[in-house]
N, C-alpha and C positions, 0 to 999 in steps of 0.2 A: 252666542255671542263673544263669549268672556273670550272663549277659547282662542275664534280667529282674533280676536286684538292681541290676546299675547304672543300667539303665533307672530304675527307680520311686529310687533312690538321688538320679540326678538331676533327675527331676519333679519329688521333695520338696524337693531343696536351693531350684530353680528359684521354686516356692510361695512357698516359706521368705522368698525375697528378694524376691518379689514383691508380698506381705502387709503388707512391713516397713511399709512408708507408713500401712500404717492403723492401725498400733500408736503412730504419731509425736501426739506435743501440740500441738498448735497454740499457736501463739506467745499469751501474756495479751495482753488488751486493756485500757486503762486510759483513764478520761477525764482531759483536759485540766487542768490543775490550775488552779484556780479555777472548775469545772462543779459548778453546783447539783446535789448528784444525791437530795437527797428534801429534804421540807417536810412541817410540821404545826402546828398549829394547837388552840385550844381554846379557853372563853373563859372568864373569871376570874371566876363569877357567885360570889364574897363581897365584894367591891366593887362591887353594882351600880353606884353612884353615878357611876366613872370609866369604866364598859365596855372592860376592860384586856383582854389577849391575851394568851396565854402560849403559845409558836409556840419549834420547833425548827426548825435547818436543817444541814444537814451538806454539805459542802461540801472538795472534792479539796483535797487538800496539793500542796504544791511535792512530798513524798515521796511519791507517791500510786506511786509502784512498789514502794514500800512495803509498802502498804498504810495509810497512815496517812488521816485525814481529819481537816477540823474540825469542831465543831458550834459554833455559834453560836446560844444561847439570850435569848427574849427576855420577860420578865415585866412587863409594861405598860411604862411606863420604865426599868428595870434590866436591864440587858443582861450577859451572858456569856458568853466563849470559853473552848474546852480542844479538848481533842484525842483521838484514840483512833489504835491499830493492829488491822487484822483478824488473827486469829490467822494464823499463817506457814502456805503452802500453800495457803492460799485469797485470797493478798494481791488477786485479779484478781476477786471478788465483792464485787460493788455489797451496800454496805448497807437497811437495809428499816425502817420508824420503823411502831410501835402503840403505842395509846394504855396504859401500863400501869394497876394496877389499884389504886391509889391516887391520890388528888387532887393534879393538876399534877406528871402524871410521864409519861415516853416512852421506851420500850425501843427502844434501836435493836438490832437483830438479822438476823440473812441467812437463806435459805432457799438450801441444798446443789441444783446440778443432778438434775433428778429424784426429786424430793422437797418437800411441801409444807409441811413441821416447821418453824414459827419457829423458829430457835436464839437464844434471849434472851443479850445482849451486853454491854451498857452501858445505862447507865441514866440517866436527866437528870429531874432533880425541881427546884422551884421553890415557894419560897412568898413572902409580903412582905419578906422580910429576904435571903434569901440562895437560889444554885442551887448543887446539887449534883451532881456528874457523876463515875458512877465504873464499874468491870468489875462485872460481875455474875456473870460465871460463864469459864471459860478451855475452851480449846478444844485439839485435838492432833489435828494434820492428816496 
């Protein structure tokens, strides 16, 4: 009986040690600073004379390991820039862009691994006189 218990204990210990590598997290991978991550544009339809475009670009910041991204927004000849930081715990998740429901609005968000839900996070909107960038939701991971 004692030999069986020792044998099972030894086998369990070996299995636990050998499976330890499967639970290790792989190192987070970040893009190089200055890399364009995502872009999107739409035509400005309420000024048909000038054929302006409203566009945004997400660029990896020099502090990318903290999840910081630069945002460049163009509304015709007007240019604005800002920054946002991804939520703690998912700094390595790449942000994505979708068109917002309001005119000249883009929503920056993210999708988690194994999930198809677009998580709204940061909004960029513009008009003839100003560009607004703001967080719209917060997340805890």
